[in-house]
N, C-alpha and C positions, 0 to 999 in steps of 0.2 A: 806417301802420295808423290806421284811423279807428274810432270807437266810437259805438254808438247808446245812447240812454237806457235801452233794454231790455237792455243789457249784452252785445250782440253786437259782434264786431269784424269789420272788412272790410279786405282788401288787394286791390288791383286790378293786374292785369298783362294787357296786350293786350285790354282790354275785358271781361275775365272777373274777377269778384269771388270771392275765397275768403272764406268766412264761418265763424265759430265763436263760442264764448262766451268772455267775458273771464276773466282770472285771478280777478277779484273775484267773478264769478258762480259759478265752480266752487267757490270757497272757501265761498260761502254755501250751496251745494247739499250739500256733503259728498261722501261716496263715491258716484260715479255707477255705477249697476248696469244701465242700459238706455238706449239712444238710438234713437228712431224717426225716421228720415230721410225726406225727400220722394222721390218717384220722379223718375228722370231724364226730362227732357222736359217736366216740369210748368212751366207759366207761373205766375210768382209776382208779387205786387204788394208794393211797399214796405210794411212794417209788418204784413204778413200772417203769421198763425201757420202755420208750415210744418213744424215738428218738435217733438218732445217729449223731454225729458231726465228720467229717473227716477233718484232717488238714494235713499239710506237715509232721508232726511228727508222728501222730497216729490217729486211730479211737477211739472215746470215746462214751460211753452210756450216755444218758440224762435221769434222773429219775424225774418223776413228784412228787412234794412234797405234793400234796393234791389230794383227791379223787373227782371224778365227771365226767362230760361229756365234751369232747373236742368240743367246739362250734366255734372255729376259729383257723387257723394256719397262720403264717406269710409267705404268698406266695412270698414276695420279696426275701426271702432267697434262693429260688430255682434258681433265676437268678443272685443273688448277695450274695453268701454265706459270702463274706468278710465283709458284714454289721455286722456280729457278732463281728468281730475284731474292727470295727470303732465305734460301738455304742452298746456294749453288754447289757447294763442296760437301754436301751431306745428303739430305732428303731430296734434293733436286737433281739427283743423278738421272742419266738418260737411258743407259743400256748396260747389260752385262754380256761380255764376250768370252767364250771359252777359248783360251789362247791356243794357237797352233804353232807359235814361234816365240817362246819366252825371251829369246835373245834380243827381240825388238825393244824390250823395256830398257835396255842399256842406252838406247839413243835418246831417252827422255831426260828431262832436267829434274833435279830435286828442288825443293821449295826455295832454298837460298838462291840457286842459279836462276830459277824462274822469276823471282822477285827482282833480281838484277836485270834480267832480260826485259821486263816490262817497265823497269826504271821507276 
């Protein structure tokens, strides 16, 4: 698992990245009440704002850390946005993106570097 400075995580399998927000990010947001996800088929560029998370504290933008095409979104989040709080780095994923430039992954942090980044 890799992490961005914007607090998204990425795992890659077969050229497809699964993306969500980190445990740290969900703890900062508080109780998530709504998640707005991108449309399947959308072309996205690294660091582009593609989703929104609303919590009892605030609304926050979600940035995609890699470029490509959105090939799936987590439909469970529309009926159960609190899944982001319960399992942010597993079942609470946001989207899957078919990578167009795998070299962008090298700009992301590993878990140890991310933990140091968030202090």
